[in-house]
A tleap script that builds the chain and sets N, CA, C and O, in Angstrom:
source leaprc.protein.ff14SB
mol = sequence {
  NMET ALA GLU GLN VAL THR THR GLN SER PRO
  GLY ASN ILE TRP LYS VAL LEU VAL LYS PRO
  GLY ASP ALA VAL LYS GLU GLY ASP VAL LEU
  PHE ILE MET GLU VAL MET LYS MET GLU PHE
  PRO HIE GLU ALA PRO ARG ALA GLY THR VAL
  THR ALA VAL TYR ILE ALA GLU GLY GLN GLU
  ASN VAL ASP GLY ASP ILE VAL ALA VAL GLU
  ILE CASP
}
set mol.1.N position { 0.840 -1.190 0.000 }
set mol.1.CA position { 0.000 0.000 0.000 }
set mol.1.C position { 0.881 1.249 0.000 }
set mol.1.O position { 1.883 1.310 0.712 }
set mol.2.N position { 0.510 2.217 -0.783 }
set mol.2.CA position { 1.310 3.438 -0.915 }
set mol.2.C position { 1.252 4.280 0.360 }
set mol.2.O position { 0.212 4.397 1.007 }
set mol.3.N position { 2.374 4.844 0.688 }
set mol.3.CA position { 2.493 5.774 1.822 }
set mol.3.C position { 2.461 7.179 1.246 }
set mol.3.O position { 3.205 7.485 0.314 }
set mol.4.N position { 1.604 8.039 1.792 }
set mol.4.CA position { 1.495 9.409 1.305 }
set mol.4.C position { 2.269 10.346 2.228 }
set mol.4.O position { 2.107 10.314 3.448 }
set mol.5.N position { 3.105 11.171 1.627 }
set mol.5.CA position { 3.855 12.180 2.368 }
set mol.5.C position { 3.170 13.512 2.098 }
set mol.5.O position { 3.046 13.931 0.948 }
set mol.6.N position { 2.729 14.174 3.156 }
set mol.6.CA position { 1.999 15.426 3.013 }
set mol.6.C position { 2.858 16.620 3.427 }
set mol.6.O position { 3.848 16.477 4.145 }
set mol.7.N position { 2.456 17.796 2.956 }
set mol.7.CA position { 3.118 19.019 3.395 }
set mol.7.C position { 2.743 19.255 4.851 }
set mol.7.O position { 1.604 19.014 5.251 }
set mol.8.N position { 3.687 19.718 5.628 }
set mol.8.CA position { 3.442 19.890 7.060 }
set mol.8.C position { 2.833 21.243 7.402 }
set mol.8.O position { 2.239 21.414 8.467 }
set mol.9.N position { 2.979 22.197 6.500 }
set mol.9.CA position { 2.404 23.530 6.726 }
set mol.9.C position { 2.319 24.251 5.384 }
set mol.9.O position { 2.929 23.812 4.409 }
set mol.10.N position { 1.575 25.346 5.323 }
set mol.10.CA position { 1.527 26.115 4.071 }
set mol.10.C position { 2.890 26.752 3.773 }
set mol.10.O position { 3.626 27.113 4.692 }
set mol.11.N position { 3.216 26.884 2.495 }
set mol.11.CA position { 4.479 27.512 2.118 }
set mol.11.C position { 4.759 27.331 0.641 }
set mol.11.O position { 3.854 27.049 -0.144 }
set mol.12.N position { 6.008 27.492 0.271 }
set mol.12.CA position { 6.455 27.369 -1.117 }
set mol.12.C position { 7.353 26.149 -1.253 }
set mol.12.O position { 8.092 25.810 -0.329 }
set mol.13.N position { 7.289 25.492 -2.403 }
set mol.13.CA position { 8.163 24.346 -2.659 }
set mol.13.C position { 9.486 24.885 -3.184 }
set mol.13.O position { 9.551 25.416 -4.292 }
set mol.14.N position { 10.529 24.749 -2.395 }
set mol.14.CA position { 11.827 25.289 -2.767 }
set mol.14.C position { 12.594 24.298 -3.651 }
set mol.14.O position { 13.186 24.697 -4.654 }
set mol.15.N position { 12.588 23.016 -3.287 }
set mol.15.CA position { 13.367 22.019 -4.013 }
set mol.15.C position { 12.650 20.678 -3.962 }
set mol.15.O position { 12.180 20.269 -2.900 }
set mol.16.N position { 12.562 19.993 -5.094 }
set mol.16.CA position { 12.041 18.625 -5.159 }
set mol.16.C position { 13.220 17.726 -5.521 }
set mol.16.O position { 13.852 17.916 -6.560 }
set mol.17.N position { 13.511 16.759 -4.674 }
set mol.17.CA position { 14.715 15.954 -4.819 }
set mol.17.C position { 14.463 14.552 -5.366 }
set mol.17.O position { 15.407 13.786 -5.557 }
set mol.18.N position { 13.198 14.208 -5.620 }
set mol.18.CA position { 12.876 12.864 -6.129 }
set mol.18.C position { 11.944 12.967 -7.331 }
set mol.18.O position { 11.323 13.999 -7.585 }
set mol.19.N position { 11.873 11.851 -8.061 }
set mol.19.CA position { 10.934 11.737 -9.189 }
set mol.19.C position { 10.376 10.318 -9.168 }
set mol.19.O position { 10.964 9.437 -8.540 }
set mol.20.N position { 9.257 10.083 -9.840 }
set mol.20.CA position { 8.702 8.728 -9.881 }
set mol.20.C position { 9.746 7.722 -10.365 }
set mol.20.O position { 10.471 7.964 -11.330 }
set mol.21.N position { 9.798 6.595 -9.671 }
set mol.21.CA position { 10.760 5.548 -10.003 }
set mol.21.C position { 11.998 5.550 -9.129 }
set mol.21.O position { 12.734 4.563 -9.095 }
set mol.22.N position { 12.242 6.650 -8.417 }
set mol.22.CA position { 13.413 6.718 -7.540 }
set mol.22.C position { 13.228 5.819 -6.321 }
set mol.22.O position { 12.153 5.777 -5.724 }
set mol.23.N position { 14.282 5.107 -5.963 }
set mol.23.CA position { 14.290 4.330 -4.722 }
set mol.23.C position { 14.738 5.256 -3.589 }
set mol.23.O position { 15.695 6.014 -3.744 }
set mol.24.N position { 14.046 5.191 -2.460 }
set mol.24.CA position { 14.401 6.016 -1.308 }
set mol.24.C position { 14.529 5.138 -0.071 }
set mol.24.O position { 13.923 4.071 0.026 }
set mol.25.N position { 15.337 5.621 0.872 }
set mol.25.CA position { 15.486 4.962 2.165 }
set mol.25.C position { 14.750 5.798 3.203 }
set mol.25.O position { 14.527 6.992 3.003 }
set mol.26.N position { 14.382 5.179 4.289 }
set mol.26.CA position { 13.754 5.921 5.380 }
set mol.26.C position { 14.675 7.067 5.786 }
set mol.26.O position { 15.869 6.863 6.003 }
set mol.27.N position { 14.119 8.265 5.886 }
set mol.27.CA position { 14.898 9.431 6.286 }
set mol.27.C position { 15.460 10.246 5.144 }
set mol.27.O position { 15.926 11.365 5.361 }
set mol.28.N position { 15.430 9.714 3.920 }
set mol.28.CA position { 15.892 10.503 2.765 }
set mol.28.C position { 15.006 11.732 2.607 }
set mol.28.O position { 13.793 11.650 2.796 }
set mol.29.N position { 15.601 12.865 2.262 }
set mol.29.CA position { 14.829 14.085 2.029 }
set mol.29.C position { 14.178 13.996 0.652 }
set mol.29.O position { 14.854 13.782 -0.354 }
set mol.30.N position { 12.857 14.163 0.621 }
set mol.30.CA position { 12.090 14.090 -0.617 }
set mol.30.C position { 11.936 15.459 -1.261 }
set mol.30.O position { 12.089 15.614 -2.473 }
set mol.31.N position { 11.628 16.456 -0.425 }
set mol.31.CA position { 11.476 17.826 -0.913 }
set mol.31.C position { 11.692 18.786 0.244 }
set mol.31.O position { 11.623 18.408 1.414 }
set mol.32.N position { 11.955 20.042 -0.112 }
set mol.32.CA position { 12.194 21.080 0.889 }
set mol.32.C position { 11.212 22.218 0.645 }
set mol.32.O position { 11.092 22.732 -0.467 }
set mol.33.N position { 10.515 22.598 1.708 }
set mol.33.CA position { 9.586 23.733 1.628 }
set mol.33.C position { 10.209 24.946 2.280 }
set mol.33.O position { 10.997 24.832 3.219 }
set mol.34.N position { 9.846 26.107 1.772 }
set mol.34.CA position { 10.212 27.371 2.403 }
set mol.34.C position { 8.965 27.891 3.109 }
set mol.34.O position { 7.931 28.131 2.486 }
set mol.35.N position { 9.088 28.056 4.405 }
set mol.35.CA position { 7.985 28.543 5.223 }
set mol.35.C position { 8.513 29.698 6.065 }
set mol.35.O position { 9.381 29.506 6.916 }
set mol.36.N position { 7.996 30.876 5.830 }
set mol.36.CA position { 8.404 32.071 6.576 }
set mol.36.C position { 9.927 32.247 6.568 }
set mol.36.O position { 10.545 32.484 7.606 }
set mol.37.N position { 10.512 32.128 5.381 }
set mol.37.CA position { 11.953 32.324 5.147 }
set mol.37.C position { 12.824 31.232 5.766 }
set mol.37.O position { 14.043 31.391 5.837 }
set mol.38.N position { 12.229 30.135 6.211 }
set mol.38.CA position { 12.992 29.012 6.760 }
set mol.38.C position { 12.764 27.785 5.883 }
set mol.38.O position { 11.694 27.624 5.297 }
set mol.39.N position { 13.775 26.922 5.797 }
set mol.39.CA position { 13.687 25.702 5.004 }
set mol.39.C position { 13.250 24.540 5.882 }
set mol.39.O position { 13.791 24.336 6.969 }
set mol.40.N position { 12.257 23.768 5.401 }
set mol.40.CA position { 11.763 22.605 6.120 }
set mol.40.C position { 11.837 21.375 5.216 }
set mol.40.O position { 11.029 21.230 4.299 }
set mol.41.N position { 12.816 20.478 5.476 }
set mol.41.CA position { 12.903 19.250 4.683 }
set mol.41.C position { 11.792 18.276 5.075 }
set mol.41.O position { 11.427 18.178 6.246 }
set mol.42.N position { 11.272 17.573 4.103 }
set mol.42.CA position { 10.272 16.522 4.323 }
set mol.42.C position { 10.928 15.202 3.950 }
set mol.42.O position { 11.413 15.041 2.830 }
set mol.43.N position { 10.946 14.261 4.881 }
set mol.43.CA position { 11.686 13.016 4.712 }
set mol.43.C position { 10.774 11.830 4.418 }
set mol.43.O position { 9.581 11.850 4.722 }
set mol.44.N position { 11.357 10.812 3.829 }
set mol.44.CA position { 10.635 9.569 3.570 }
set mol.44.C position { 10.374 8.864 4.904 }
set mol.44.O position { 11.303 8.664 5.686 }
set mol.45.N position { 9.122 8.486 5.170 }
set mol.45.CA position { 8.813 7.800 6.417 }
set mol.45.C position { 9.255 6.336 6.420 }
set mol.45.O position { 9.342 5.705 7.473 }
set mol.46.N position { 9.534 5.802 5.217 }
set mol.46.CA position { 10.000 4.414 5.103 }
set mol.46.C position { 10.706 4.246 3.764 }
set mol.46.O position { 10.630 5.111 2.892 }
set mol.47.N position { 11.384 3.134 3.620 }
set mol.47.CA position { 12.050 2.819 2.352 }
set mol.47.C position { 11.017 2.378 1.321 }
set mol.47.O position { 9.973 1.828 1.673 }
set mol.48.N position { 11.312 2.620 0.063 }
set mol.48.CA position { 10.410 2.204 -1.006 }
set mol.48.C position { 10.756 2.878 -2.312 }
set mol.48.O position { 11.862 3.389 -2.493 }
set mol.49.N position { 9.797 2.872 -3.222 }
set mol.49.CA position { 9.958 3.495 -4.532 }
set mol.49.C position { 8.940 4.612 -4.674 }
set mol.49.O position { 7.758 4.426 -4.383 }
set mol.50.N position { 9.399 5.769 -5.121 }
set mol.50.CA position { 8.496 6.897 -5.346 }
set mol.50.C position { 7.588 6.547 -6.523 }
set mol.50.O position { 8.068 6.246 -7.616 }
set mol.51.N position { 6.275 6.588 -6.294 }
set mol.51.CA position { 5.327 6.263 -7.362 }
set mol.51.C position { 4.683 7.505 -7.964 }
set mol.51.O position { 4.213 7.469 -9.101 }
set mol.52.N position { 4.657 8.615 -7.206 }
set mol.52.CA position { 4.046 9.849 -7.722 }
set mol.52.C position { 4.600 11.054 -6.985 }
set mol.52.O position { 4.897 10.992 -5.792 }
set mol.53.N position { 4.733 12.159 -7.720 }
set mol.53.CA position { 5.124 13.446 -7.146 }
set mol.53.C position { 4.086 14.460 -7.613 }
set mol.53.O position { 3.938 14.692 -8.813 }
set mol.54.N position { 3.370 15.064 -6.669 }
set mol.54.CA position { 2.268 15.968 -6.997 }
set mol.54.C position { 2.623 17.447 -6.858 }
set mol.54.O position { 1.764 18.310 -7.031 }
set mol.55.N position { 3.870 17.738 -6.549 }
set mol.55.CA position { 4.322 19.114 -6.375 }
set mol.55.C position { 5.410 19.409 -7.394 }
set mol.55.O position { 5.955 18.497 -8.015 }
set mol.56.N position { 5.720 20.681 -7.559 }
set mol.56.CA position { 6.763 21.081 -8.504 }
set mol.56.C position { 7.680 22.102 -7.850 }
set mol.56.O position { 7.243 22.940 -7.062 }
set mol.57.N position { 8.951 22.016 -8.191 }
set mol.57.CA position { 9.919 22.977 -7.692 }
set mol.57.C position { 9.481 24.384 -8.095 }
set mol.57.O position { 9.115 24.620 -9.246 }
set mol.58.N position { 9.519 25.303 -7.154 }
set mol.58.CA position { 9.118 26.676 -7.421 }
set mol.58.C position { 7.635 26.949 -7.223 }
set mol.58.O position { 7.192 28.092 -7.334 }
set mol.59.N position { 6.868 25.910 -6.931 }
set mol.59.CA position { 5.428 26.078 -6.716 }
set mol.59.C position { 5.208 26.931 -5.466 }
set mol.59.O position { 5.808 26.683 -4.420 }
set mol.60.N position { 4.345 27.932 -5.588 }
set mol.60.CA position { 4.114 28.867 -4.482 }
set mol.60.C position { 2.729 28.691 -3.875 }
set mol.60.O position { 1.807 28.180 -4.511 }
set mol.61.N position { 2.611 29.126 -2.632 }
set mol.61.CA position { 1.341 29.137 -1.899 }
set mol.61.C position { 0.690 27.762 -1.825 }
set mol.61.O position { -0.504 27.613 -2.083 }
set mol.62.N position { 1.478 26.772 -1.473 }
set mol.62.CA position { 0.980 25.409 -1.311 }
set mol.62.C position { 0.328 25.299 0.064 }
set mol.62.O position { 0.892 25.749 1.061 }
set mol.63.N position { -0.848 24.709 0.114 }
set mol.63.CA position { -1.545 24.524 1.384 }
set mol.63.C position { -0.843 23.488 2.241 }
set mol.63.O position { -0.063 22.675 1.745 }
set mol.64.N position { -1.127 23.528 3.529 }
set mol.64.CA position { -0.628 22.510 4.439 }
set mol.64.C position { -1.484 21.260 4.337 }
set mol.64.O position { -2.659 21.334 3.976 }
set mol.65.N position { -0.909 20.133 4.648 }
set mol.65.CA position { -1.582 18.841 4.701 }
set mol.65.C position { -2.133 18.386 3.354 }
set mol.65.O position { -3.210 17.792 3.296 }
set mol.66.N position { -1.401 18.659 2.263 }
set mol.66.CA position { -1.773 18.095 0.959 }
set mol.66.C position { -0.791 16.980 0.613 }
set mol.66.O position { 0.360 17.009 1.048 }
set mol.67.N position { -1.233 16.014 -0.156 }
set mol.67.CA position { -0.341 14.924 -0.569 }
set mol.67.C position { 0.662 15.471 -1.575 }
set mol.67.O position { 0.288 16.025 -2.609 }
set mol.68.N position { 1.950 15.306 -1.254 }
set mol.68.CA position { 3.014 15.801 -2.120 }
set mol.68.C position { 3.712 14.668 -2.858 }
set mol.68.O position { 4.035 14.801 -4.039 }
set mol.69.N position { 3.948 13.557 -2.173 }
set mol.69.CA position { 4.701 12.433 -2.738 }
set mol.69.C position { 4.069 11.137 -2.246 }
set mol.69.O position { 3.607 11.052 -1.108 }
set mol.70.N position { 4.055 10.124 -3.118 }
set mol.70.CA position { 3.622 8.786 -2.710 }
set mol.70.C position { 4.779 7.816 -2.868 }
set mol.70.O position { 5.522 7.865 -3.848 }
set mol.71.N position { 4.918 6.934 -1.886 }
set mol.71.CA position { 5.973 5.920 -1.888 }
set mol.71.C position { 5.313 4.558 -1.760 }
set mol.71.O position { 4.447 4.362 -0.908 }
set mol.72.N position { 5.717 3.621 -2.598 }
set mol.72.CA position { 5.173 2.274 -2.539 }
set mol.72.C position { 6.228 1.319 -2.030 }
set mol.72.O position { 5.969 0.122 -1.904 }
savepdb mol mol.pdb
quit
C-alpha cells in the first residue's frame, strides 16, 4: 500500500529531490519547503519506490496537509 507524504504547513516548494521511479530509504529528504523564510525538509517515512510526485519545484502558496509524494 502506498504511503502518502503530506506538506506539514503552508508555504512554497523550494526544491524537489525525487521523481517517480526513484528508490528512497527511510529518512531521505524528498522535498524542501520554504515557510516564513525558513527551510523545512520533508523526509521519507519508510524505504520504497516513489510512485508519484504531486508538487513542482518553485510552486508557491501550497496549502498545508496536501499529498506531495507517494511511496510504494
